[in-house]
ROTOR-305304 format. One line per 10 residues: their letters; for each residue x, y, z of C-alpha. Coordinates in steps of 0.25 Angstrom, whole numbers, plus 2048, in hexadecimal, padded with zeros to 3 digits. Layout:
N
a	X,Y,Z; ... $
//
This chain:
426
msprhasccl	548,B0F,D79; 54C,B01,D7E; 554,B00,D8B; 560,AFB,D84; 561,B07,D7B; 55D,B12,D85; 56B,B15,D89; 573,B1E,D7F; 580,B1B,D87; 57F,B0D,D8B $
ssvlvalsva	579,B06,D7F; 585,B05,D76; 58D,AFF,D81; 583,AF5,D85; 582,AF0,D76; 591,AED,D77; 592,AE8,D85; 585,AE2,D89; 583,AD3,D8C; 577,ACB,D8E $
agsaraedlp	56F,ACF,D9B; 571,AC4,DA5; 57E,ABE,D9E; 587,AC3,DAA; 587,ABF,DB8; 582,AC9,DC2; 590,ACB,DC8; 595,ACE,DBA; 58D,ADA,DB9; 590,AE9,DBD $
tpqqlldyae	589,AEE,DCA; 581,AFB,DC8; 58C,B02,DCE; 596,AFD,DC4; 58D,AFF,DB9; 58A,B0E,DBD; 599,B10,DBE; 59B,B0A,DB1; 591,B13,DAA; 598,B20,DAF $
laydqhfpth	5A5,B1B,DAA; 5A0,B15,D9D; 596,B20,D99; 59B,B2C,DA1; 594,B35,D96; 587,B31,D9C; 58B,B2E,DAA; 595,B38,DAE; 59D,B39,DBB; 59C,B2E,DC6 $
vanqslppyt	58F,B2F,DCE; 589,B27,DDA; 57E,B1D,DD8; 570,B21,DDC; 565,B18,DDF; 556,B19,DDA; 551,B0A,DDB; 552,B02,DD3; 55D,B0B,DCD; 56B,B0D,DD1 $
yraypavgny	56F,B19,DC8; 578,B24,DC6; 574,B32,DC1; 57C,B3C,DB9; 574,B49,DB9; 57F,B51,DB1; 57B,B48,DA5; 56D,B44,DA9; 56F,B35,DA9; 56D,B2A,DB3 $
igvagsqiyl	571,B1B,DB3; 56D,B10,DBC; 56B,B02,DBF; 55F,AFA,DC4; 561,AEB,DC6; 568,AE7,DBA; 564,AF2,DB0; 56B,AFF,DAD; 563,B0B,DAB; 565,B19,DA5 $
ygkvvpaaaa	55D,B26,DA7; 55F,B34,DA2; 565,B3B,D96; 56C,B2E,D92; 55E,B28,D8F; 556,B33,D8A; 547,B33,D8B; 547,B28,D95; 53D,B2B,DA0; 543,B20,DAA $
pvpvaslsdf	550,B19,DAB; 553,B10,D9F; 559,B02,DA0; 565,B02,D96; 56D,AF6,D9A; 56F,AEB,DA5; 57B,AE8,DAE; 57D,ADB,DA6; 580,AE4,D9A; 58C,AE8,DA1 $
acervpgacg	591,ADA,DA6; 59F,ADC,DAC; 5A6,AD2,DA3; 5A1,ADA,D97; 5A2,AE8,D9C; 5AC,AE8,DA8; 5AC,AF7,DA9; 59E,AF6,DAE; 5A2,AED,DBA; 5AE,AF5,DBF $
dridttitvd	5AD,AFC,DCD; 5B0,B0B,DCE; 5B4,B0D,DDC; 5B5,B1B,DE1; 5BF,B1B,DED; 5C3,B26,DF7; 5CF,B24,E00; 5D6,B2E,E0A; 5E4,B31,E07; 5EB,B3B,E10 $
gvarefivwr	5DE,B3F,E16; 5D8,B42,E09; 5CD,B3B,E02; 5D2,B36,DF4; 5C9,B2F,DE9; 5CC,B25,DDE; 5C4,B1C,DD5; 5C7,B0D,DD4; 5C1,B05,DC8; 5C1,AF6,DCB $
pykargrqgl	5BD,AEF,DBE; 5B5,AE3,DBD; 5C1,ADB,DB9; 5C7,ADE,DC6; 5BC,AD7,DCE; 5C2,ACC,DD7; 5D0,ACE,DD3; 5DC,AD1,DDC; 5E9,AD8,DD9; 5E4,AE2,DCF $
pavlmlhgts	5EC,AEC,DC7; 5E7,AFB,DCA; 5E9,B07,DC1; 5E8,B15,DC7; 5E4,B20,DBD; 5E8,B2E,DC1; 5E0,B39,DBB; 5E5,B47,DB6; 5E3,B55,DBB; 5D5,B58,DBE $
gtgaefllrs	5D1,B4A,DBB; 5CA,B3F,DC4; 5CB,B31,DC7; 5BD,B2F,DC2; 5C1,B36,DB4; 5CC,B2C,DB2; 5C3,B20,DB6; 5BA,B25,DAB; 5C4,B29,DA0; 5D2,B23,DA2 $
gwrekadreg	5D0,B15,D9D; 5D5,B0E,DA9; 5C7,B0A,DAE; 5C4,B03,DA1; 5D2,AFD,DA1; 5D0,AF7,DAF; 5C3,AF1,DAA; 5CA,AEA,D9F; 5D6,AE6,DA8; 5D1,AE4,DB6 $
fiavfpqalf	5DA,AED,DBE; 5D6,AF8,DC8; 5D5,B06,DC2; 5D7,B12,DCC; 5D4,B20,DCA; 5D9,B29,DD5; 5D5,B38,DD7; 5DE,B44,DD9; 5DA,B4F,DE2; 5D6,B5D,DDE $
ycyvqdenfd	5E1,B68,DDF; 5E2,B76,DDD; 5F0,B79,DD7; 5F7,B83,DCE; 5FD,B7F,DC0; 5FD,B84,DB2; 5F3,B79,DAD; 5F0,B80,DA0; 5FE,B83,D9C; 5FC,B92,D9A $
gvpdinaftk	608,B96,DA3; 5FF,B9A,DAF; 5FD,B92,DBB; 5EE,B8E,DBD; 5E6,B8A,DCA; 5E1,B7C,DC7; 5D7,B74,DCF; 5D7,B66,DCB; 5D9,B57,DCF; 5E8,B55,DCF $
waagklgdpe	5F2,B4A,DD4; 5FC,B4F,DDE; 607,B4B,DD5; 614,B51,DD3; 611,B60,DD0; 604,B62,DD8; 607,B6A,DE4; 615,B6E,DDF; 616,B7E,DE2; 61E,B80,DD5 $
krplcnadql	616,B77,DCB; 608,B74,DD0; 605,B7B,DDD; 5F8,B79,DE5; 5EF,B85,DE6; 5F1,B8F,DF1; 5E5,B94,DF9; 5E2,B9F,DF0; 5E2,B96,DE4; 5D9,B8C,DEA $
atltatnrar	5CF,B98,DED; 5CE,B99,DDE; 5C7,B8C,DDD; 5B8,B88,DDE; 5B4,B84,DEC; 5B3,B76,DE8; 5C1,B75,DE1; 5C7,B7D,DED; 5C2,B72,DF6; 5C7,B67,DEE $
adhplmndea	5D5,B6D,DEC; 5D7,B73,DFA; 5E1,B68,DFF; 5F0,B65,DFF; 5F7,B5D,DF5; 5F4,B4E,DF8; 5FD,B42,DF6; 5F8,B3B,DEA; 602,B30,DEA; 5FD,B2C,DF8 $
yiravvehvr	5EF,B2D,DF2; 5F3,B24,DE6; 5F9,B1A,DF0; 5ED,B19,DF8; 5E4,B17,DEB; 5EE,B0B,DE7; 5ED,B05,DF5; 5DE,B06,DF5; 5DC,AFF,DE8; 5E6,AF5,DEC $
vnhavdpkqv	5DE,AF1,DF9; 5D0,AF3,DF4; 5D1,AEF,DE5; 5DB,AE3,DE5; 5E6,AEB,DDE; 5F4,AE5,DDC; 5FD,AF0,DE2; 608,AEB,DD7; 5FE,AEF,DCC; 5FA,AFD,DCE $
yvsgfsngce	5FC,B07,DC3; 5F9,B16,DC1; 5F6,B1E,DB5; 5F5,B2D,DB6; 5F1,B38,DAC; 5F6,B46,DAC; 5F7,B4B,DBA; 5F4,B3C,DBD; 600,B39,DB5; 608,B42,DBE $
magnlaataa	603,B3A,DCA; 605,B2D,DC4; 613,B31,DC0; 616,B35,DCE; 611,B28,DD3; 61B,B20,DCA; 626,B28,DD1; 620,B28,DDF; 617,B1C,DE0; 61E,B12,DD7 $
dlfaavhcas	61C,B08,DE2; 60D,B09,DE0; 60C,B08,DD1; 610,AFD,DC8; 610,B07,DBC; 60C,B15,DB9; 606,B1D,DAD; 607,B2C,DAC; 5FF,B33,DA1; 600,B41,D9C $
salsvdtlas	609,B48,DA6; 617,B46,DAD; 61E,B41,DB9; 61F,B4D,DC3; 627,B47,DCF; 636,B45,DD0; 636,B37,DD7; 63C,B2A,DD4; 633,B1E,DD3; 634,B15,DDF $
raiavvhsmg	635,B09,DD6; 636,B05,DC7; 628,B08,DC1; 623,B09,DB3; 61C,B16,DAE; 615,B1A,DA1; 614,B28,D9D; 60A,B2C,D92; 605,B39,D8C; 5FF,B3E,D7F $
nkdpdqgral	606,B45,D74; 5FB,B4F,D74; 5FB,B52,D83; 5FB,B61,D85; 5FF,B61,D93; 60B,B58,D90; 60E,B5F,D83; 60F,B6C,D8B; 618,B66,D95; 621,B5F,D8B $
gyynsatgqv	622,B6B,D81; 619,B65,D76; 60D,B6F,D77; 60B,B79,D6C; 605,B85,D73; 601,B8C,D65; 5F9,B80,D61; 5F6,B79,D6E; 5FB,B6C,D68; 603,B61,D6E $
nipldetvlt	60C,B57,D67; 615,B4F,D6F; 61E,B46,D66; 61B,B38,D65; 62A,B35,D61; 637,B33,D69; 63A,B42,D68; 630,B45,D73; 63A,B3F,D7D; 647,B44,D76 $
tgryatgiva	643,B52,D74; 638,B57,D7D; 634,B59,D8B; 62D,B4B,D8C; 63B,B45,D90; 63D,B4F,D9C; 62E,B52,D9F; 628,B44,D9E; 633,B39,D9D; 63E,B3E,DA6 $
pflkalqlgq	636,B3F,DB3; 631,B31,DB2; 63F,B2B,DAE; 644,B32,DBB; 639,B2C,DC4; 63A,B1E,DBE; 649,B1E,DBD; 64A,B1B,DAE; 654,B1F,DA4; 652,B27,D98 $
tytwqqvptq	653,B1B,D8E; 646,B19,D87; 640,B12,D7B; 636,B19,D73; 62B,B14,D69; 61E,B19,D63; 613,B0F,D66; 605,B0F,D60; 5FB,B0E,D6C; 5EC,B0D,D6A $
grttsrfrfa	5EC,B14,D5C; 5F6,B1F,D61; 605,B21,D60; 60C,B21,D6E; 61B,B25,D70; 621,B1D,D7B; 62E,B1F,D82; 632,B13,D8C; 63D,B15,D97; 641,B09,D9E $
sstvgasnsl	650,B0B,DA1; 650,B0B,DB0; 65B,B12,DB8; 658,B09,DC4; 658,AFB,DBD; 649,AFA,DBE; 63D,AF7,DB5; 637,B05,DB5; 633,B0B,DA8; 62C,B17,DA2 $
ltviidglah	624,B17,D95; 61F,B25,D90; 614,B25,D85; 610,B31,D7C; 602,B2E,D76; 5FE,B34,D68; 5F2,B3D,D68; 5F0,B3D,D77; 5ED,B4A,D7F; 5ED,B4C,D8E $
eypngknhpv	5E4,B40,D90; 5E4,B32,D96; 5E1,B2A,D89; 5D5,B21,D8B; 5D1,B1D,D7D; 5C7,B28,D7C; 5CF,B35,D7D; 5DA,B2E,D75; 5DC,B20,D6F; 5E6,B1B,D79 $
vmadeiweff	5E0,B15,D86; 5EB,B18,D90; 5E5,B0E,D9A; 5E7,B03,D90; 5F5,B07,D8D; 5FA,B09,D9B; 5F3,AFC,DA1; 5FC,AF4,D97; 608,AFB,D9E; 602,AFA,DAC $
ktqrvp	5FF,AEB,DAC; 60E,AE8,DAA; 613,AEF,DB6; 613,AEB,DC5; 619,AF0,DD2; 624,AE7,DD5 $
//
């Protein structure tokens, strides 16, 4: 077995992306840290989770005991060991850092920066992805991507598509992390409130005693010791946390405060929607995917918002009355009737119109998007004489997911970036 063909997971990529060794300057190559971070993101089936570097001279390496694999760098060579190279008795050289020259593979030269800040006395985490194309630049745009219930910032760094979009466009991508809560809500829609223990954004209904109360002492006692410790805290101010995140990236990553954007999925959509209303001074534009606005607050300035969801989303199908309990099927209409006859108007559209101070006048069209039909309603009739707007989009064939081109043909990051980059804070 030749070194070039020893790796089952890297060989096909190297065939497509390799450049002649020595053709790139040293400063145009990834560092070992960057290369190992990239391997976790690009080949997560072989290198799952984010682990720390270890040293066994001459190797800087990472170990993944759950799958029995190792990847390391020594000098300019990249090595694999374990199940990924079966029958190998020693680390096998499979590539060179020059095969991942930054100009050819910019994703291999991005910086993953795991950051902890203290907000209201609590340590809060988030991940910054600083792409190769951002090196040396000032006044960068930044996109915050908010995960959904039970999710993590690391999950959406891996799967949302915003890291890859940042690599192509050169903006800063930020992946905040919600805290872990115990709360009571009917999550499985069986009519019986459940005790839930998940990561959750403190948005709208969380902590509301009538809608999503936090667990009492007896309910907390039903959790495992680990989850009880994680959830045993009061409701925190996530807007204050998000403001601190934005300030951190502005100061530390040369971000232009007039070009900061936020996209949120599911419970992260609740949080993003809230921010459109309560933190319009902070964001140039907002995208809310697969949930609804849950605050009754007027936006402090004119701001543009996009709301999106799939027409096969079971959560939204139940909320809007398009769920067939007998078949378990959801079929939200892709025509104008969804607004004129259903709860879409009152459940999704009306709260945003109120918060954004928009009239009910709209235009509607079906638009082919990355091979799928989308139904789009645009509201731009401001009741305060401003340039605020709301675009709502229903995507054919999409369930309760943030589409990334793998779970659905649409790549949401591609679509939303085209909207974001046209918006600035005045």
